[in-house]
Each structure stands twice: as C-alpha cells, then as structure tokens.
N, C-alpha and C positions, 0 to 999 in steps of 0.2 A: 676681350672687347667684342660686343655684338657686331655681327656682320650685317650689311644692308640686305643680304639675302634672307635674313631671319624675319624681316618685316614684310616680305612679299606674301600676299594672301594665298591661301590654298582654297581652291574652289572645286565644285563638282563639274565633271566633264559630261558632255552630251554627244550625240551622234554628229552634231555640227562641228565637233572638234576632231573628226576623223582625219582630215588632211594634216592638221598640226601634229597629231599623234604619229602619223606615218612619216612626216618630216623628221620628227624626233628620233624615230627608229633609224631612219637613214643617216641622220647626223652621227649616230653611234656605231655606224657600220653594220647595222642589222638590215635585213630586207624591209621594204616598206610595209608589206603585209596588210594592205588596206582591207582586204576581204576579212581577215581575222579580226582586225580592229573593229570593223563594223559589227561583228557578232558580239564581241566583248563589251562594246559600249552600249549595246541594246539589251543584252542579257544580264549585264553586270552594272557596277557603279564605278565610274572613273573619277579619279582625283588628279588635279594638276596645279602647277604654278606657272603663271604667265611670265614671259620674258619682259622685264621692265622696259626694254628697248622696242617692244612691239614686234619682236621677231619670233613668234610662235610660242613654244612651251619651254620652260626651264627644266621641268620634270613632270613625270606622269606615272600613274599606275592604275590598275583595274582590280576591283574586288568582285568575285562571283560568289553569291551566297546560295547555300543549299539548306533546305529545311530538314530537321528542326534546328540544327546547331553546328554548321560548318561553313567556313568561308575560305576561299582560295584567292591568294594574291598573285598577280602576274603583271608582266610588262612594266617592271620597275625600271625607269630610265631617267637619266640626267644628261642634259646637253653637254657636249664636250667642253664648251666654254666655262661651264659651272661645275665640272667634275672635281671631286676631292675637296669640296668646300662645305661639306655637311648637308647639302640640299637633300640628297636621297635619304639620309638618316632622319632629317626633320619631317619629310613627307611620310616616311614609314611610321614614325612615332605618332603623327597626327592620325593616320589611318587606324593604327592599333588602338589608340585611345578611343576612337569612334566605335570600334568593335567591342571594346571592353574585355570581358572574360570569355567571349565566344572562342571555341577552338578554331585555329587557323592553320592552313597548310600552304606550301609553296614549293616550287622547284628552283633550286639555287645553283647558279654557275659557281665555279671555284672562286671567281672574283667577288661575287656577292655574298658568299657563305659567311665570311667573318662578321659582316654587319648583321646578318640575321642571327647569328649566334649571340652577338652582343645584345640583341633585342629579345632574347629568350627562346629562340627556336632551337630545336635539336634535330639531328639527322635520324630518320627512321627508315631510309631506304635509298636506292639509287636507280636511275633510269639511264639507259644508253640510247643515244640518237644514232640511227643508221640511215644511210641515204644511198641511192643508186638505181640503176635500171634493173628491174627484176628480170632475170634470165632463168626460167624454170629448168631444173635438172632433176634427174631421179624420177621415182614413181609419181604418178599424178595423185592429186588429193583424193582421199577416199570418202570424204564427206560432201554431200551435195549442198549447193547454195543456190539462192535465187534472188532477184531484185525484190526489195521490200515494197509492199503496197500500203495504202492508207489503212487497210484492215489490220496490218501488223503493228500499228503504233501502240495500241494498248499493251500487247504482249512485250514489245520492246521496252516500254516504260516499266513494266513489272519486273522484267529481267534486270534492267539497269538498276532499279531500286535495290534489288537483292544483292547485286554485285558491288555497287558503289556504297551501299549502306546509308544513303541519304536520297531525298527526292530531288531529281534533276529535271523535272518536267519542263520547266521554263527554258532549259537549254536543249534538251533532247528533241522537243517538238519543233525546234528550229532547224533540225538536221535536214529534212527533206528539201528545204529551200537553200540551205547553206552548202550542202554537199553535192558533188557531181554524181556520186553513186552511194546508195545505201542498200546493203545486202544482208540477208538473214540465212541462218542454217537452222534446220529443225529435224526432229525425229517424230516418232508416233506420239510422243507425249507432249509435243509442242516445241516452242522456240528454244534452241540451245546455244545461240550466238548471234551477234549482229556486228556489223562494222560499216564505217563510213569512209569515203574517200573525198577529200575536199581540196580545192585549188589554193595554192599558196605560191605566188610568184611563178617560177619556172617548174615547180615540183607539184606533186599530188601527195597530200599527207594522209596516212592511214590512221584514223582515230575518230571515235573510240573504237577499240577492238576488245570485245567481250565474247568469251567463248567457254564452252563446257570443259574443253581440254585443248592440248596443243594441236592435235590433228584438226580440230574444228577451226582453230585460229589460222593454221596454215591454209586450209581450204578457203577461208574468207579472204585472206591476203591474196592468194593466187587468183581468185575470181575477180577481185578488184583490179589487180594488175593487168589482167587480160583486157580490161576496158580502157586503158590509157597508154599513150606513147610517151608520157613524161616520166622522169625519175620519181621513185617513191621516197618518202621520208616518214619516219615514225620514231617514237620514243618508247622503248620496251623496258618494262620492269626487269632488272637484271636477274631476278630469281627465275625468270623464264628462259633459262640458259638454252634449252633445246630449240626454242623458237628463234632466239638470236643466232645460234649457230646455223640454223636452216636458212635464215635470211641472208647471212653472210655467204653461205655456200651458193646462194642463188643471185648473187650480183650486188647486194647492198654492202656498203662499207661503213665501219665505225667512224663517227664524226666527233662525238663529245659525250661526256658524262655529266649529269646533273644530280645533285643531292636532293632527295625528297625530305622536306623538313616540316615539322609541326610545332605549334605553340599551344599550350593548354590541352594537349592531346597526346597520350602515350604512343599511339599508333593510329594509322588510318582505319576508318570503319570499313565494313564490307568484307568481301571475299577476294583476297588478292590472287588466289589460284585461278580465278576466272577473269581477272582484270589484267589484260595484257598491255594495253596502251591507252593513254588518256585521249580525250578529244583534242586537247592542246595542253602543254605544260603550263600555259598561262591561266588555265581555268580548272586545273585539277583532274 
C-alpha cells in the first residue's frame, strides 16, 4: 500500500535552505556543518523533501558535478521521524534517474552501504577518517611549503585536474574564500602539491590534500597544523598507509571507515597515488 510519504514532492534546494539542511544534520546526530553546507549548496545541486508539518526537511542530499562526466553524491540524510520508511531510497532513485547513465561516486557509511549496493553501486576503495590534535614528533618535514597566492591558482587547477581526472574549477576556485589556509609545495619544475584547511565546527579539516609523494603530503599537513590550535580531521585513502601511520603517530586517532563506491564506473579517474584526501567526502 502506498505511503503518504511517497506523495511528498522532491524539489531543488538553494542556499536559502542552508539552515534547514543544518537542522537536518543535527537531527541525525551529525554536526550542523553550516560552512560545508554553504559550499555544497552553491557549488552543487541540492535535492530535498519538505516536512508536511512545516518542520524543515524530511530528507536531503547534494550532487556535485564535474565535467565531462562524473557526479558525486553526498549528505544523504533522512530525519529521524521518517527513518526506515523508504524516504532515502525514494530520494536516491529520483536523483539517479535525473543523472541517467552518468558515472556517479559517493562515500558510504556502513549504515548506508546496503542501500547503495541495492541501487547499483559497487565498492572501489576505502577512506579512513582520523581526528585529533597534531603533535609533531620525529624529524621535521623535508619539503618546503608556503601560503598559496592568487598567482598559484592556475597551477593548482592544472595539478588538480591531472590528479582528480576531471575538471573541478567551479569547486577549487572557491577554496581561497572557503578555507582558512591554502598552501602549496613546489620544486624547480613547478607545483608538486597543494592542501587546504577549512573550519568545520570545532575542528579544522585537511582537504583537498594533493601531493607528489608521501613526504610532500606530510609537509603540507604539518605546515597547515602549525597555523591552527584546533584538532585536525581528514579522510585518507587507506592505500596511503604510510601517511595514515604518520598521522596516528603524531596525535590523530582513527574514527571511522567509509566505503568509496561508484555506479557506471569501474574505478575513480585520475591518479590515486597523488590524491591523499578529498575536499570533503560529500563532494568526492
């Protein structure tokens, strides 16, 4: 028998929905993350279902699209009152129908993974979230870094395109305003890495983290950490075991694992060996 929830319209979200989206996050025990919601709702496309009682949102998610052919789904949330009633499945089916055959990726929690598998997603990797106060120990970083300037933006975009495998200009150009720090590493041949540090509630998130090698990634993280008194948080591709072990040896602790999943795509494009952490798992 059809549920009344099946009749609720699905609509596009805008930046005006930032507070209801943050309220929905809080309703499910997540941080409000208004700063991150603001980025996602302006750089991406939000979808949501309004509560029939006028109390915010029943459900929401955001799609971030990259040219020529990749979409990332994130922030898939259902209000506690409406959980386990098929609302999230309905919203996801609607979004996937809108995307058609375009390749899609997302980061799935263990709770959400069964639904995504049902919808045709397969696991292609894992990311480990670590969090804590960075307490440097051992030898200092051997790679020099510096604050990024406006003149670095073109080189950052070129490097990011190589590593990510798709054009993320509409997201990366927002980093100078979105992040509290943006740093680069270079050698005689040009840029070899960049990383941002952006505020999220009581933490600072490291991401994106793009680097030629692990030593460059370490140097970028250490230099970002030197400029904040907040705990760091980041999501590292588990294949970068050396960096993960170094972060844990320097004060960060494991929090959770997310499955990296794709649909209509056998593996993520780009060069994973230089892609250490995403901007946010909600945007790929």
